[in-house]
C-alpha positions as CSV (number, residue, x, y, z in Angstrom):
1,A,-19.0,11.0,63.0
2,L,-17.4,14.5,63.0
3,A,-13.9,13.0,62.4
4,A,-15.1,10.8,59.6
5,K,-16.9,13.7,57.8
6,L,-13.9,16.0,58.2
7,K,-11.6,13.3,56.8
8,E,-13.9,13.0,53.8
9,L,-13.8,16.7,53.2
10,T,-10.2,17.5,54.0
11,G,-8.3,14.2,53.5
12,Y,-6.7,14.7,57.0
13,E,-6.8,12.0,59.8
14,Y,-8.4,13.1,63.1
15,K,-8.3,11.8,66.6
16,V,-11.1,13.2,68.7
17,T,-10.8,13.5,72.5
18,I,-13.1,15.0,75.1
19,P,-11.0,16.6,77.9
20,N,-12.6,16.8,81.4
21,S,-12.2,20.6,81.6
22,Y,-11.5,23.7,79.6
23,T,-8.2,24.0,81.4
24,A,-7.2,20.7,79.9
25,V,-8.1,22.0,76.5
26,I,-5.9,25.0,76.9
27,E,-3.1,22.9,78.2
28,A,-3.4,20.5,75.2
29,M,-3.4,23.5,72.8
30,S,-0.4,25.0,74.5
31,S,1.6,21.8,74.5
32,G,0.9,20.9,70.9
33,N,-1.2,17.9,71.9
34,A,-4.3,19.4,70.2
35,Q,-4.6,21.4,67.0
36,V,-8.3,22.2,66.7
37,A,-10.7,22.8,69.6
38,F,-14.3,23.7,70.3
39,M,-13.8,26.3,73.0
40,A,-16.1,28.3,75.3
41,T,-15.6,32.1,75.2
42,F,-13.7,32.5,78.4
43,A,-11.5,29.5,77.8
44,Y,-10.6,30.9,74.4
45,L,-9.7,34.3,75.9
46,L,-7.3,32.5,78.2
47,A,-5.8,30.4,75.4
48,K,-5.3,33.5,73.3
49,Q,-3.6,35.3,76.2
50,K,-1.2,32.4,76.3
51,D,-0.7,32.6,72.5
52,A,-1.9,29.0,72.3
53,A,-4.9,29.5,70.0
54,D,-6.5,31.7,67.3
55,V,-10.2,31.8,66.7
56,G,-11.3,30.7,63.2
57,L,-15.0,30.2,63.4
58,V,-17.9,31.1,65.8
59,V,-20.8,28.8,66.3
60,V,-24.2,30.0,65.1
61,R,-27.3,29.0,67.0
62,N,-30.8,30.1,66.1
63,G,-29.3,32.6,63.6
64,S,-27.2,34.3,66.2
65,D,-23.6,34.3,67.2
66,F,-24.3,35.6,70.8
67,Y,-26.2,33.9,73.6
68,G,-27.3,34.3,77.2
69,A,-27.3,32.5,80.5
70,Q,-30.3,31.1,82.4
71,F,-31.0,30.0,85.9
72,I,-33.1,26.8,86.0
73,A,-34.7,24.5,88.6
74,N,-37.0,21.6,89.0
75,V,-40.7,22.6,89.1
76,D,-41.0,20.7,92.4
77,S,-38.2,22.8,94.0
78,G,-40.6,25.5,95.3
79,F,-38.9,28.3,93.5
80,T,-40.9,31.0,91.7
81,S,-40.3,31.5,88.0
82,Y,-39.8,35.0,86.9
83,F,-39.6,34.1,83.2
84,D,-42.6,34.0,80.8
85,P,-42.2,31.4,78.1
86,A,-45.1,32.9,76.1
87,T,-43.4,36.3,75.7
88,N,-39.8,35.0,76.1
89,K,-39.2,37.7,78.7
90,N,-38.4,38.0,82.3
91,T,-41.1,39.3,84.6
92,A,-38.9,40.7,87.3
93,D,-35.4,42.1,87.7
94,G,-32.4,39.9,88.6
95,A,-32.3,41.0,92.2
96,T,-35.9,39.9,92.8
97,A,-35.6,36.6,90.9
98,L,-32.3,35.5,92.3
99,A,-32.8,36.4,96.0
100,Q,-34.7,33.1,96.5
101,F,-31.4,31.2,95.9
102,A,-29.9,32.4,99.1
103,D,-28.6,29.4,101.2
104,K,-29.4,27.0,98.3
105,R,-27.0,24.8,96.5
106,P,-26.3,25.4,92.8
107,C,-25.1,23.1,90.1
108,F,-22.4,24.9,88.1
109,T,-20.4,23.6,85.1
110,D,-16.7,24.2,84.4
111,P,-15.2,27.2,86.2
112,L,-14.2,28.7,82.9
113,S,-17.7,28.4,81.5
114,V,-19.1,31.9,80.9
115,S,-22.8,30.9,81.0
116,G,-22.4,28.0,83.4
117,Y,-20.4,29.7,86.1
118,I,-18.8,33.1,85.5
119,I,-21.8,35.2,84.5
120,P,-24.3,33.4,86.9
121,G,-21.8,33.5,89.8
122,G,-21.1,37.1,89.1
123,L,-24.8,38.0,89.1
124,L,-25.4,36.2,92.4
125,A,-22.4,38.1,93.9
126,Q,-23.6,41.4,92.5
127,Y,-27.0,40.9,94.2
128,G,-25.5,39.7,97.4
129,V,-27.0,36.2,97.2
130,K,-24.9,33.8,99.3
131,Y,-25.3,30.2,98.2
132,K,-24.1,26.9,99.5
133,T,-21.0,25.2,98.1
134,P,-21.8,24.4,94.5
135,A,-22.1,20.9,93.0
136,A,-19.6,20.8,90.2
137,V,-20.9,18.9,87.2
138,Q,-19.2,18.8,83.8
139,G,-21.3,20.3,81.1
140,H,-24.6,22.0,80.7
141,P,-26.5,18.8,79.8
142,A,-25.3,17.4,83.2
143,V,-26.8,20.4,85.0
144,V,-30.2,19.7,83.4
145,A,-29.9,16.0,84.2
146,A,-28.9,16.7,87.8
147,L,-31.9,18.9,88.4
148,Y,-34.2,16.5,86.7
149,A,-32.9,13.6,89.0
150,G,-33.0,15.8,92.1
151,G,-31.0,15.5,95.3
152,I,-27.8,16.9,93.9
153,C,-28.5,20.6,93.8
154,D,-31.4,23.1,94.2
155,F,-30.9,25.2,91.1
156,G,-28.5,25.5,88.2
157,A,-27.1,27.7,85.5
158,T,-26.7,26.9,81.8
159,Y,-26.7,28.5,78.4
160,I,-30.1,29.3,76.8
161,D,-31.8,26.8,76.3
162,A,-29.7,23.8,77.5
163,R,-32.9,21.8,78.3
164,T,-33.1,20.9,74.7
165,S,-29.9,18.9,75.0
166,D,-31.7,16.3,77.1
167,K,-32.8,13.7,74.6
168,T,-33.7,11.1,77.4
169,H,-36.7,12.7,79.1
170,A,-39.6,13.7,77.0
171,D,-41.0,15.9,79.7
172,V,-37.8,17.8,80.5
173,M,-39.3,21.1,79.3
174,D,-42.1,20.7,81.8
175,K,-40.1,19.3,84.7
176,I,-37.2,21.9,84.5
177,Q,-38.4,25.5,84.5
178,V,-36.5,28.7,83.7
179,I,-36.3,31.0,86.7
180,W,-34.6,33.9,85.0
181,R,-32.5,34.7,81.9
182,T,-29.8,37.2,81.0
183,D,-29.8,39.1,77.7
184,N,-27.8,37.6,74.8
185,I,-24.5,39.2,75.9
186,I,-22.0,36.3,75.5
187,P,-20.2,35.5,72.3
188,N,-21.0,31.9,71.2
189,D,-18.4,29.2,71.6
190,N,-15.9,28.8,68.8
191,V,-13.6,26.6,66.8
192,S,-10.0,27.6,67.6
193,F,-6.8,26.5,65.9
194,S,-3.3,26.1,67.3
195,T,-1.1,29.0,66.6
196,A,1.4,26.5,65.3
197,M,-1.0,25.2,62.5
198,S,-0.2,26.3,59.0
199,P,-2.6,28.8,57.4
200,E,-3.3,26.3,54.6
201,M,-4.4,23.6,56.9
202,R,-6.4,25.9,59.0
203,T,-8.3,27.3,56.0
204,K,-9.0,23.8,54.7
205,I,-10.5,22.7,58.0
206,S,-12.5,25.9,58.5
207,D,-13.9,25.6,55.0
208,A,-14.9,22.0,55.7
209,L,-16.7,22.9,58.9
210,V,-18.6,25.8,57.2
211,Q,-19.5,23.3,54.4
212,M,-20.9,20.9,57.1
213,G,-22.9,23.7,58.6
214,S,-24.5,24.4,55.2
215,S,-25.5,20.8,54.3
216,D,-28.3,18.6,55.8
217,D,-26.0,15.6,56.5
218,G,-23.3,17.9,58.0
219,L,-25.8,19.7,60.2
220,E,-27.2,16.4,61.5
221,I,-23.7,15.4,62.7
222,L,-23.2,18.8,64.3
223,K,-26.6,18.7,66.1
224,N,-26.0,15.2,67.4
225,M,-22.9,16.5,69.2
226,G,-25.4,17.9,71.7
227,Y,-24.9,21.7,71.6
228,E,-27.5,22.8,69.1
229,I,-24.9,23.9,66.5
230,G,-26.7,25.5,63.5
231,G,-23.7,26.5,61.5
232,F,-20.5,28.6,61.6
233,K,-19.3,32.0,60.6
234,P,-15.7,33.1,60.2
235,A,-14.4,35.3,63.0
236,E,-11.2,37.1,64.1
237,D,-10.0,37.9,67.6
238,S,-11.5,41.4,67.5
239,F,-14.9,39.7,67.7
240,Y,-14.2,39.4,71.4
241,D,-13.1,43.0,72.1
242,A,-16.5,44.2,73.4
243,F,-16.8,41.2,75.7
244,R,-13.2,41.7,77.0
245,T,-14.2,45.3,77.9
246,A,-17.3,44.0,79.7
247,L,-15.3,41.5,81.7
248,Q,-12.8,44.2,82.7
249,A,-15.6,46.5,83.8
250,S,-16.9,43.7,86.0
251,G,-13.5,43.3,87.7
252,I,-12.3,40.2,85.9
253,D,-8.8,40.6,84.6
254,I,-7.9,37.6,82.4
255,T,-4.2,38.6,82.4
256,T,-4.0,37.6,86.0
257,M,-5.5,34.2,85.3
258,V,-2.8,33.1,82.9
259,K,0.1,31.0,84.4
């Protein structure tokens, strides 16, 4: 549906693929096998470091271009929730809330996912919480589904609020509880373009996506993609400078992760 709408708006033909990891996305951009990509923040930073991609648009959700991470679990897991849905606030600090995950198995997403692995894993390490070998599932909806099904992992980490991506279980908001959330400190995922793409083509595709995000039929297509996209805003690489600084302060050096 996305490809068809973009063809209608730009006249270009599109072939849509869903790689099995962000690493594969970066490799496709680097090799010229992909020209446009929806990329998570950390994956984009690595792609930019390799001079494979330039950001064009940032996703807007609930009126914001930043988001946070959350720890979630099945209500039958025995964990205590330190998040109050009524006030949308945590009721304890991270050290208190996350200590109960010691010796438990998490469900994490892609290792380059900021909210599905890097930030949650960093917080657990910061508070000295040693957990069992993670179950690696691809995608935030998969974390929610795994916890709903049970037997795969004890708790999980996703973006806020990935539970809404589950369109199969009507009671998912009741069965999967939020244990604790971070502040909105992570830049939203983006639409990046190959550095080899002409400025004219890039502008045309960017304008088409912004147009989709501003129309009812376009928004319906974007929302059906599963990541609660509510629109786009133009962005330049400097948008990520503050986050780069925060990563560096936490000891993560992206320059050492580029091959």
